[in-house]
Each structure stands twice: as structure tokens, then as C-alpha cells.
Backbone bond lengths (Angstrom), bond angles and torsions (degrees), N, CA, C in turn:
res aa  C-N    CA-C-N  psi(-1)  N-CA   C-N-CA  omega(-1)  CA-C   N-CA-C  phi
1 M - - - 1.481 - - 1.488 106.09 -
2 A 1.345 118.88 124.54 1.534 125.91 173.71 1.403 106.73 -76.69
3 T 1.315 110.87 150.91 1.623 116.64 172.05 1.522 109.33 -143.82
4 N 1.206 116.79 157.59 1.454 125.72 172.94 1.491 114.40 -100.76
5 K 1.290 117.13 15.95 1.441 120.66 -178.93 1.505 111.65 -82.31
6 R 1.299 121.38 138.32 1.500 125.98 174.23 1.463 108.60 -74.60
7 V 1.330 112.66 142.67 1.502 124.47 -173.06 1.590 104.63 -102.29
8 F 1.335 121.38 127.55 1.428 114.23 172.47 1.660 101.11 -152.18
9 T 1.344 107.22 169.55 1.447 118.60 -175.79 1.470 107.90 -96.58
10 L 1.465 115.68 129.54 1.553 119.42 175.65 1.457 109.49 -119.20
11 R 1.262 119.17 127.99 1.410 127.36 -178.64 1.626 107.81 -100.41
12 L 1.349 114.37 115.48 1.439 115.20 -178.86 1.586 111.36 -120.88
13 A 1.260 116.00 145.57 1.559 118.88 170.79 1.538 107.43 -53.41
14 E 1.272 121.78 140.61 1.519 124.89 -179.44 1.543 109.22 -52.42
15 E 1.332 114.17 -40.06 1.490 113.57 -173.92 1.532 111.67 -67.18
16 N 1.358 117.89 -40.82 1.416 124.83 176.35 1.484 110.13 -60.50
17 F 1.360 117.55 -47.41 1.582 121.18 178.79 1.551 105.82 -55.83
18 E 1.249 114.57 -51.70 1.559 112.13 -173.15 1.517 108.35 -68.48
19 K 1.292 123.22 -32.41 1.519 113.51 178.22 1.508 112.07 -72.83
20 I 1.305 118.78 -30.66 1.415 120.37 177.01 1.419 112.64 -65.87
21 K 1.499 112.58 -40.79 1.450 115.99 173.06 1.539 116.86 -56.19
22 V 1.294 115.16 -36.61 1.484 118.99 178.21 1.543 107.39 -70.81
23 I 1.247 122.62 -44.57 1.452 125.23 172.67 1.487 115.00 -51.86
24 A 1.356 113.81 -49.66 1.415 121.82 179.04 1.517 113.09 -61.77
25 D 1.211 117.37 -37.56 1.492 123.73 -178.29 1.459 105.25 -72.51
26 K 1.196 127.05 -39.16 1.557 131.27 177.43 1.589 108.81 -65.43
27 N 1.338 114.43 -37.22 1.509 122.43 179.68 1.405 115.67 -88.74
28 K 1.369 117.49 1.67 1.492 126.86 179.95 1.556 109.66 54.55
29 R 1.400 114.80 43.66 1.348 123.93 173.80 1.462 116.72 -116.35
30 S 1.363 121.42 157.58 1.377 118.56 167.18 1.560 109.73 -72.60
31 I 1.322 117.42 164.06 1.505 121.84 177.13 1.556 109.90 -54.21
32 A 1.302 116.49 -48.92 1.468 127.47 -177.15 1.444 111.51 -60.25
33 M 1.299 120.03 -44.99 1.414 126.80 172.68 1.447 114.86 -67.06
34 Q 1.300 119.01 -40.70 1.474 122.57 168.08 1.537 118.05 -57.53
35 I 1.329 113.60 -42.24 1.460 118.94 178.77 1.549 105.70 -69.20
36 E 1.292 121.59 -39.83 1.543 124.24 -178.72 1.456 110.12 -66.67
37 Y 1.411 120.70 -34.93 1.459 125.72 169.29 1.434 111.51 -57.36
38 L 1.364 115.46 -55.85 1.440 120.16 -178.21 1.466 115.08 -55.21
39 I 1.254 116.78 -44.43 1.587 126.70 172.24 1.388 107.94 -50.31
40 E 1.442 120.60 -57.28 1.341 123.32 -170.71 1.516 115.58 -67.38
41 Q 1.370 113.38 -31.33 1.462 117.33 173.86 1.565 107.42 -64.51
42 H 1.391 117.79 -46.06 1.396 118.80 -171.38 1.494 108.75 -68.37
43 I 1.362 121.26 -37.06 1.520 122.60 169.73 1.422 113.58 -54.35
44 E 1.389 116.38 -49.90 1.426 119.22 -179.37 1.639 114.02 -57.72
45 E 1.238 109.16 -43.46 1.510 119.91 174.81 1.542 114.69 -55.51
46 F 1.375 109.97 -50.33 1.509 118.12 175.88 1.412 115.80 -58.22
47 E 1.375 113.89 -44.47 1.478 122.98 -175.96 1.595 110.45 -67.81
48 R 1.407 114.77 -36.44 1.489 114.31 175.22 1.475 111.33 -66.81
49 K 1.357 117.78 -32.12 1.441 116.54 179.67 1.503 116.33 -82.15
50 N 1.433 115.63 -26.89 1.477 118.90 -168.17 1.492 111.31 -127.95
51 G 1.305 120.35 3.04 1.532 124.35 179.29 1.537 107.82 94.11
52 I 1.339 112.46 168.27 1.442 125.15 -178.77 1.507 107.92 -60.74
53 I 1.290 120.47 141.80 1.528 127.26 176.92 1.520 98.89 -91.24
54 Q 1.241 114.88 120.20 1.549 120.92 175.35 1.412 108.39 -89.80
55 I 1.464 120.17 121.43 1.362 126.61 173.21 1.507 110.94 -102.57
56 E 1.370 112.96 132.15 1.398 122.00 176.39 1.623 108.02 -76.33
57 K 1.271 115.78 135.24 1.466 118.94 179.42 1.430 112.96 -110.74
């Protein structure tokens, strides 16, 4: 399956990784999809408080 998602390396403390793994399992997501979801939620919260982030294309 092709994707347009950018690939990068993320280093996490072991404890944070294990906790995200538990959360991902409970939400029936992969670890990567859980991290992406958490990032999306944080961006939405940030933009609600600070305004839309404009991205140059």
C-alpha cells in the first residue's frame, strides 16, 4: 500500500515507548498510528489556542 507520509526516526525513552504501546493496544492502533494521533491532537489544541499554523507550499 503506497503512502504519502514522510518517514523519520523518533527516539523515545523506554518508559514512554512502553506506555504508548499500552495506549495503542487499548485503542487497537499500531504504535506509529497512536503517535500520529497524539501529534494530531496536540496540533489541534495548539491551533485552537494560538491560531492556525500557516504552512508554505
